[in-house]
DRENDO-1510 file (C-alpha; in Angstrom, 1 decimal, always signed):
<recs>
REC; n; res; u; v; w
REC; 1; UNK; -20.8; -7.9; -8.3 .
REC; 2; UNK; -20.6; -8.5; -4.5 .
REC; 3; UNK; -21.1; -6.0; -1.7 .
REC; 4; UNK; -18.6; -5.7; +1.1 .
REC; 5; UNK; -19.4; -7.1; +4.5 .
REC; 6; UNK; -21.4; -4.8; +6.8 .
REC; 7; UNK; -19.5; -2.1; +8.8 .
REC; 8; UNK; -18.0; -3.2; +12.1 .
REC; 9; UNK; -16.2; -1.4; +14.9 .
REC; 10; UNK; -12.9; -2.5; +16.5 .
REC; 11; UNK; -13.0; -4.6; +19.6 .
REC; 12; UNK; -9.5; -3.5; +20.7 .
REC; 13; UNK; -6.9; -0.9; +19.7 .
REC; 14; UNK; -3.7; +0.6; +21.0 .
REC; 15; UNK; -0.3; +2.2; +20.3 .
REC; 16; UNK; +2.6; -0.2; +20.0 .
REC; 17; UNK; +6.1; +1.1; +20.7 .
REC; 18; UNK; +8.3; -0.4; +18.0 .
REC; 19; UNK; +11.5; +1.5; +18.8 .
REC; 20; UNK; +13.2; +4.4; +17.2 .
REC; 21; UNK; +10.7; +6.7; +18.9 .
REC; 22; UNK; +7.9; +5.3; +16.8 .
REC; 23; UNK; +4.4; +4.3; +18.0 .
REC; 24; UNK; +2.2; +2.5; +15.6 .
REC; 25; UNK; -1.6; +2.5; +15.9 .
REC; 26; UNK; -3.3; -0.9; +15.6 .
REC; 27; UNK; -6.8; -2.3; +15.9 .
REC; 28; UNK; -8.6; -5.6; +15.8 .
REC; 29; UNK; -12.2; -6.4; +14.8 .
REC; 30; UNK; -14.3; -9.3; +13.7 .
REC; 31; UNK; -14.2; -12.7; +15.6 .
REC; 32; UNK; -11.6; -12.6; +18.4 .
REC; 33; UNK; -11.3; -16.4; +18.0 .
REC; 34; UNK; -11.2; -16.3; +14.2 .
REC; 35; UNK; -8.4; -16.7; +11.7 .
REC; 36; UNK; -6.0; -13.8; +12.1 .
REC; 37; UNK; -5.5; -11.6; +9.0 .
REC; 38; UNK; -3.4; -8.5; +8.7 .
REC; 39; UNK; -4.4; -5.7; +6.3 .
REC; 40; UNK; -1.4; -3.8; +4.8 .
REC; 41; UNK; -2.4; -0.4; +3.5 .
REC; 42; UNK; -1.0; +1.4; +0.5 .
REC; 43; UNK; +1.2; +4.3; -0.1 .
REC; 44; UNK; +3.4; +3.9; +1.8 .
REC; 45; UNK; +1.8; +6.6; +3.9 .
REC; 46; UNK; -1.8; +6.0; +3.0 .
REC; 47; UNK; -3.0; +4.9; +6.4 .
REC; 48; UNK; -6.0; +2.7; +7.3 .
REC; 49; UNK; -9.7; +3.4; +7.2 .
REC; 50; UNK; -12.9; +1.6; +8.4 .
REC; 51; UNK; -13.9; +0.4; +5.0 .
REC; 52; UNK; -10.8; -1.9; +4.9 .
REC; 53; UNK; -12.3; -4.1; +7.6 .
REC; 54; UNK; -15.2; -5.0; +5.3 .
REC; 55; UNK; -13.3; -7.2; +2.8 .
REC; 56; UNK; -13.2; -10.0; +5.4 .
REC; 57; UNK; -15.9; -12.1; +6.8 .
REC; 58; UNK; -16.2; -10.9; +10.4 .
REC; 59; UNK; -17.6; -14.2; +11.6 .
REC; 60; UNK; -14.5; -16.0; +10.4 .
REC; 61; UNK; -11.6; -13.6; +10.7 .
REC; 62; UNK; -9.8; -11.7; +13.4 .
REC; 63; UNK; -9.0; -8.6; +11.4 .
REC; 64; UNK; -5.9; -6.6; +12.2 .
REC; 65; UNK; -5.3; -3.2; +10.8 .
REC; 66; UNK; -2.4; -0.9; +11.6 .
REC; 67; UNK; -1.0; +2.4; +10.4 .
REC; 68; UNK; +2.5; +2.1; +9.2 .
REC; 69; UNK; +5.2; +4.4; +10.5 .
REC; 70; UNK; +4.7; +8.1; +10.2 .
REC; 71; UNK; +1.1; +8.1; +8.9 .
REC; 72; UNK; -2.5; +7.7; +10.0 .
REC; 73; UNK; -2.8; +7.6; +13.8 .
REC; 74; UNK; +0.8; +6.5; +14.2 .
REC; 75; UNK; +3.3; +8.9; +15.7 .
REC; 76; UNK; +5.4; +10.9; +15.0 .
REC; 77; UNK; +3.4; +11.9; +11.9 .
REC; 78; UNK; +5.6; +12.7; +9.0 .
REC; 79; UNK; +3.7; +16.0; +8.3 .
REC; 80; UNK; +5.1; +17.3; +11.6 .
REC; 81; UNK; +8.4; +19.3; +11.4 .
REC; 82; UNK; +11.6; +17.4; +12.1 .
REC; 83; UNK; +10.3; +13.9; +11.7 .
REC; 84; UNK; +13.1; +11.4; +11.1 .
REC; 85; UNK; +12.5; +9.5; +7.9 .
REC; 86; UNK; +15.8; +7.5; +8.2 .
REC; 87; UNK; +14.0; +5.1; +10.6 .
REC; 88; UNK; +11.2; +4.5; +8.1 .
REC; 89; UNK; +12.2; +1.8; +5.6 .
REC; 90; UNK; +10.7; -1.4; +4.2 .
REC; 91; UNK; +12.7; -3.5; +6.6 .
REC; 92; UNK; +11.6; -1.4; +9.6 .
REC; 93; UNK; +8.0; -2.1; +8.6 .
REC; 94; UNK; +8.7; -5.8; +8.2 .
REC; 95; UNK; +10.1; -5.8; +11.7 .
REC; 96; UNK; +7.1; -3.8; +13.0 .
REC; 97; UNK; +4.8; -6.5; +11.6 .
REC; 98; UNK; +6.6; -9.1; +13.6 .
REC; 99; UNK; +6.4; -7.1; +16.8 .
REC; 100; UNK; +2.7; -6.5; +16.3 .
REC; 101; UNK; +2.1; -10.2; +15.6 .
REC; 102; UNK; +3.9; -11.2; +18.8 .
REC; 103; UNK; +2.1; -8.4; +20.8 .
REC; 104; UNK; -1.3; -9.7; +19.7 .
REC; 105; UNK; -0.3; -13.3; +20.5 .
REC; 106; UNK; -0.7; -14.5; +16.9 .
REC; 107; UNK; +1.4; -17.5; +15.7 .
REC; 108; UNK; +0.5; -17.4; +12.0 .
REC; 109; UNK; -1.7; -15.0; +10.0 .
REC; 110; UNK; -3.2; -14.4; +6.6 .
REC; 111; UNK; -1.6; -11.4; +4.9 .
REC; 112; UNK; -3.6; -9.0; +2.6 .
REC; 113; UNK; -1.9; -6.1; +0.8 .
REC; 114; UNK; -2.7; -3.9; -2.1 .
REC; 115; UNK; -0.5; -1.4; -4.1 .
REC; 116; UNK; +2.4; -0.6; -1.7 .
REC; 117; UNK; +0.7; -3.1; +0.7 .
REC; 118; UNK; +1.5; -5.8; -1.9 .
REC; 119; UNK; +5.2; -4.8; -1.8 .
REC; 120; UNK; +5.3; -5.0; +2.0 .
REC; 121; UNK; +3.3; -8.3; +2.0 .
REC; 122; UNK; +5.8; -9.8; -0.4 .
REC; 123; UNK; +8.8; -8.5; +1.5 .
REC; 124; UNK; +7.3; -9.8; +4.8 .
REC; 125; UNK; +6.3; -13.2; +3.4 .
REC; 126; UNK; +9.7; -13.8; +1.8 .
REC; 127; UNK; +11.4; -12.9; +5.1 .
REC; 128; UNK; +9.0; -14.8; +7.4 .
REC; 129; UNK; +7.5; -17.5; +5.2 .
REC; 130; UNK; +6.6; -19.7; +8.2 .
REC; 131; UNK; +4.3; -17.0; +9.7 .
REC; 132; UNK; +2.1; -16.6; +6.6 .
REC; 133; UNK; -1.0; -18.8; +6.1 .
REC; 134; UNK; -2.1; -17.2; +2.8 .
REC; 135; UNK; -1.5; -14.1; +0.7 .
REC; 136; UNK; -4.1; -11.9; -1.1 .
REC; 137; UNK; -2.3; -9.3; -3.2 .
REC; 138; UNK; -3.9; -6.5; -5.2 .
REC; 139; UNK; -2.5; -3.9; -7.7 .
REC; 140; UNK; +1.0; -5.4; -7.7 .
REC; 141; UNK; +3.9; -3.0; -7.1 .
REC; 142; UNK; +7.5; -4.0; -6.5 .
REC; 143; UNK; +9.4; -0.7; -6.8 .
REC; 144; UNK; +11.3; -1.7; -9.9 .
REC; 145; UNK; +12.7; +1.3; -11.9 .
REC; 146; UNK; +10.3; +0.6; -14.8 .
REC; 147; UNK; +7.3; +0.7; -12.5 .
REC; 148; UNK; +8.4; +4.0; -10.9 .
REC; 149; UNK; +9.4; +5.6; -14.2 .
REC; 150; UNK; +6.0; +4.7; -15.8 .
REC; 151; UNK; +4.0; +6.6; -13.2 .
REC; 152; UNK; +6.3; +9.4; -12.2 .
REC; 153; UNK; +8.5; +10.1; -15.1 .
REC; 154; UNK; +6.0; +10.3; -18.0 .
REC; 155; UNK; +4.5; +7.0; -19.1 .
REC; 156; UNK; +1.1; +7.5; -17.4 .
REC; 157; UNK; +1.1; +11.1; -18.6 .
REC; 158; UNK; +0.4; +9.9; -22.1 .
REC; 159; UNK; -3.1; +8.9; -20.8 .
REC; 160; UNK; -3.6; +11.9; -18.5 .
REC; 161; UNK; -1.7; +14.8; -20.1 .
REC; 162; UNK; -3.9; +17.4; -18.3 .
REC; 163; UNK; -3.4; +15.8; -14.9 .
REC; 164; UNK; +0.3; +15.3; -15.7 .
REC; 165; UNK; +0.7; +19.0; -16.3 .
REC; 166; UNK; -0.6; +19.7; -12.8 .
REC; 167; UNK; +1.7; +17.1; -11.3 .
REC; 168; UNK; +4.9; +18.6; -12.9 .
REC; 169; UNK; +3.8; +22.2; -12.3 .
REC; 170; UNK; +5.8; +22.6; -9.0 .
REC; 171; UNK; +8.9; +21.2; -10.7 .
REC; 172; UNK; +11.3; +23.7; -12.4 .
REC; 173; UNK; +11.5; +23.0; -16.2 .
REC; 174; UNK; +15.2; +22.0; -15.9 .
REC; 175; UNK; +14.4; +19.3; -13.3 .
REC; 176; UNK; +11.6; +17.6; -15.1 .
REC; 177; UNK; +13.8; +14.9; -16.5 .
REC; 178; UNK; +13.9; +13.4; -13.0 .
REC; 179; UNK; +10.6; +14.3; -11.3 .
REC; 180; UNK; +11.1; +12.0; -8.3 .
REC; 181; UNK; +14.4; +13.5; -7.4 .
REC; 182; UNK; +13.1; +17.0; -7.9 .
REC; 183; UNK; +10.1; +16.3; -5.7 .
REC; 184; UNK; +12.5; +14.9; -3.1 .
REC; 185; UNK; +14.1; +18.4; -2.9 .
REC; 186; UNK; +10.8; +20.2; -2.9 .
REC; 187; UNK; +9.1; +18.0; -0.2 .
REC; 188; UNK; +12.1; +18.4; +2.1 .
REC; 189; UNK; +12.4; +22.2; +1.6 .
REC; 190; UNK; +11.9; +23.8; +5.1 .
REC; 191; UNK; +9.6; +26.5; +3.6 .
REC; 192; UNK; +5.9; +25.5; +3.8 .
REC; 193; UNK; +5.3; +27.7; +0.7 .
REC; 194; UNK; +7.4; +25.1; -1.2 .
REC; 195; UNK; +6.7; +21.7; +0.5 .
REC; 196; UNK; +3.0; +22.0; +1.0 .
REC; 197; UNK; +2.0; +22.7; -2.7 .
REC; 198; UNK; +4.4; +20.0; -3.8 .
REC; 199; UNK; +2.9; +17.5; -1.4 .
REC; 200; UNK; -0.6; +18.3; -2.5 .
REC; 201; UNK; +0.4; +18.0; -6.2 .
REC; 202; UNK; +2.0; +14.7; -5.6 .
REC; 203; UNK; -0.9; +13.3; -3.7 .
REC; 204; UNK; -3.6; +14.6; -6.0 .
REC; 205; UNK; -1.8; +13.1; -9.1 .
REC; 206; UNK; -2.2; +9.7; -7.6 .
REC; 207; UNK; -5.8; +10.2; -6.3 .
REC; 208; UNK; -6.8; +11.4; -9.8 .
REC; 209; UNK; -5.5; +8.4; -11.6 .
REC; 210; UNK; -6.4; +5.4; -9.4 .
REC; 211; UNK; -9.9; +4.9; -10.8 .
REC; 212; UNK; -11.5; +4.5; -14.1 .
REC; 213; UNK; -13.7; +7.4; -13.2 .
REC; 214; UNK; -12.6; +10.4; -11.2 .
REC; 215; UNK; -13.9; +10.5; -7.7 .
REC; 216; UNK; -14.0; +14.2; -6.5 .
REC; 217; UNK; -14.4; +13.2; -2.9 .
REC; 218; UNK; -11.3; +11.1; -2.9 .
REC; 219; UNK; -9.3; +13.8; -4.7 .
REC; 220; UNK; -10.4; +16.3; -2.1 .
REC; 221; UNK; -9.2; +14.0; +0.7 .
REC; 222; UNK; -5.9; +13.7; -1.0 .
REC; 223; UNK; -5.6; +17.5; -1.2 .
REC; 224; UNK; -5.8; +17.9; +2.6 .
REC; 225; UNK; -2.3; +19.4; +3.4 .
REC; 226; UNK; -1.5; +17.2; +6.4 .
REC; 227; UNK; -2.4; +14.0; +4.7 .
REC; 228; UNK; -0.8; +15.0; +1.4 .
REC; 229; UNK; +2.5; +16.0; +3.0 .
REC; 230; UNK; +3.0; +12.8; +5.0 .
REC; 231; UNK; +1.8; +10.7; +2.0 .
REC; 232; UNK; +4.1; +12.4; -0.5 .
REC; 233; UNK; +7.1; +12.6; +1.8 .
REC; 234; UNK; +6.9; +8.9; +2.8 .
REC; 235; UNK; +6.2; +7.7; -0.8 .
REC; 236; UNK; +9.0; +9.8; -2.3 .
REC; 237; UNK; +11.4; +8.7; +0.4 .
REC; 238; UNK; +10.8; +5.1; -0.4 .
REC; 239; UNK; +10.8; +5.5; -4.1 .
REC; 240; UNK; +14.1; +7.5; -4.5 .
REC; 241; UNK; +15.7; +4.8; -2.3 .
REC; 242; UNK; +14.3; +1.9; -4.3 .
REC; 243; UNK; +12.6; +0.5; -1.2 .
REC; 244; UNK; +16.1; -0.5; +0.1 .
REC; 245; UNK; +15.9; -3.6; -2.1 .
REC; 246; UNK; +18.0; -4.7; -5.0 .
REC; 247; UNK; +16.3; -4.2; -8.4 .
REC; 248; UNK; +13.7; -6.9; -9.0 .
REC; 249; UNK; +14.3; -8.5; -5.7 .
REC; 250; UNK; +10.6; -9.3; -4.8 .
REC; 251; UNK; +9.9; -11.0; -8.2 .
REC; 252; UNK; +13.3; -12.8; -8.3 .
REC; 253; UNK; +12.6; -14.3; -4.8 .
REC; 254; UNK; +9.0; -15.2; -5.5 .
REC; 255; UNK; +10.0; -18.9; -5.5 .
REC; 256; UNK; +10.2; -18.7; -1.7 .
REC; 257; UNK; +6.4; -18.4; -1.6 .
REC; 258; UNK; +5.7; -21.5; -3.7 .
REC; 259; UNK; +4.0; -23.3; -0.8 .
REC; 260; UNK; +1.8; -20.4; +0.4 .
REC; 261; UNK; -1.8; -20.3; -1.1 .
REC; 262; UNK; -2.1; -17.0; -2.9 .
REC; 263; UNK; -4.4; -14.9; -5.1 .
REC; 264; UNK; -3.2; -11.9; -7.1 .
REC; 265; UNK; -5.9; -9.5; -8.1 .
REC; 266; UNK; -5.0; -6.9; -10.8 .
REC; 267; UNK; -7.2; -4.3; -12.5 .
REC; 268; UNK; -7.0; -4.5; -16.3 .
REC; 269; UNK; -6.8; -0.7; -16.6 .
REC; 270; UNK; -4.6; +0.0; -13.6 .
REC; 271; UNK; -2.5; +3.1; -14.5 .
REC; 272; UNK; -0.7; +3.4; -11.2 .
REC; 273; UNK; +0.6; -0.2; -11.1 .
REC; 274; UNK; +0.1; -1.5; -14.6 .
REC; 275; UNK; -0.6; -5.3; -15.1 .
REC; 276; UNK; +2.9; -6.0; -16.4 .
REC; 277; UNK; +4.2; -6.3; -12.8 .
REC; 278; UNK; +1.4; -8.7; -11.8 .
REC; 279; UNK; +2.1; -10.7; -14.9 .
REC; 280; UNK; +5.9; -10.9; -14.1 .
REC; 281; UNK; +5.1; -11.9; -10.6 .
REC; 282; UNK; +2.7; -14.6; -11.7 .
REC; 283; UNK; +5.2; -16.0; -14.2 .
REC; 284; UNK; +7.8; -16.2; -11.4 .
REC; 285; UNK; +5.2; -17.7; -9.0 .
REC; 286; UNK; +2.9; -19.8; -11.1 .
REC; 287; UNK; +1.2; -21.5; -8.1 .
REC; 288; UNK; -0.4; -18.1; -7.2 .
REC; 289; UNK; -3.8; -17.6; -8.9 .
REC; 290; UNK; -3.9; -14.5; -11.1 .
REC; 291; UNK; -7.3; -12.7; -11.5 .
REC; 292; UNK; -7.3; -9.8; -13.9 .
REC; 293; UNK; -10.5; -7.8; -13.2 .
REC; 294; UNK; -12.2; -6.1; -16.2 .
REC; 295; UNK; -13.5; -2.5; -16.0 .
REC; 296; UNK; -11.2; -1.8; -13.1 .
REC; 297; UNK; -8.3; +0.6; -12.4 .
REC; 298; UNK; -6.1; +0.6; -9.3 .
REC; 299; UNK; -8.5; +1.2; -6.4 .
REC; 300; UNK; -9.4; -1.8; -4.3 .
REC; 301; UNK; -13.1; -0.8; -3.9 .
REC; 302; UNK; -13.9; -0.7; -7.6 .
REC; 303; UNK; -16.7; -3.3; -8.1 .
REC; 304; UNK; -14.9; -6.0; -10.1 .
REC; 305; UNK; -11.8; -5.8; -8.0 .
REC; 306; UNK; -13.7; -5.8; -4.7 .
REC; 307; UNK; -15.7; -8.8; -5.8 .
REC; 308; UNK; -12.5; -10.7; -6.6 .
REC; 309; UNK; -10.9; -9.8; -3.2 .
REC; 310; UNK; -14.0; -10.9; -1.3 .
REC; 311; UNK; -13.9; -14.2; -3.2 .
REC; 312; UNK; -10.2; -14.6; -2.3 .
REC; 313; UNK; -10.5; -13.9; +1.4 .
REC; 314; UNK; -13.6; -16.1; +1.6 .
REC; 315; UNK; -11.7; -19.0; -0.1 .
REC; 316; UNK; -8.9; -18.9; +2.5 .
REC; 317; UNK; -11.0; -18.3; +5.6 .
REC; 318; UNK; -11.1; -21.9; +6.7 .
REC; 319; UNK; -7.4; -22.8; +6.2 .
REC; 320; UNK; -5.7; -24.1; +9.3 .
REC; 321; UNK; -3.5; -21.6; +11.1 .
</recs>
């Protein structure tokens, strides 16, 4: 198993005004003259962290990280009262990526995305194919109803009945047939005594199931009320709206990506985004290499998955851009 590249610090950062009253935080690190690569974080609402820089060779890549609307260091933060979620959609984020690319003077870039980041990467690449040098995708998620139902409406609970019980605890018994919709009501209730516990329960459910082995430190981070409220509100907002895409759109349109070099990395025991979606995407896009990592769940820093991702980014580092 490989180790990540050594820690590095940003060489530049800023806040980009993308309209709608939204400022997104961005940073660059690595080689200023290297191949540009943009890292798309999960959630939506997960934000970026310094470890994410370390999946790229800093001698070869100019590494771009940004916090998507409403989370991380971007403003306004969705945990703050009165934040307008109507201007936070898949297509707003696709447009933000283009504004950031232009702001940084980048013509074409590599795109890396995991979990929700794979969703955004696919949506962006299918919209702006000519701007994408390569794709590295992990933990494939496309917001199809079957994917959402699996994780939020009971499927994954068959493996984690104890954790599932804690997830549904805030939901009245009569509403448990549609937990996503029930949570939508709870998370948008003006009373902090309602929306804060709901946000924490939603966030902790995901943090408790992303790895083969529970990580108490990651679960504690997910239970932080400010993080949890933004994370849960943004995710739920996207999920109840189907990502503002037609059902199955990203897989149906995968043929648009046929000429883009790509690697799909999928944990064999991923409970959050099970391998059936990665398999469906690969069948629709056979030119993309599929790597199913053993002994791995959903998290991108599990050893087998991290090794496959490092191999993938290394393999694309010298492509012309």
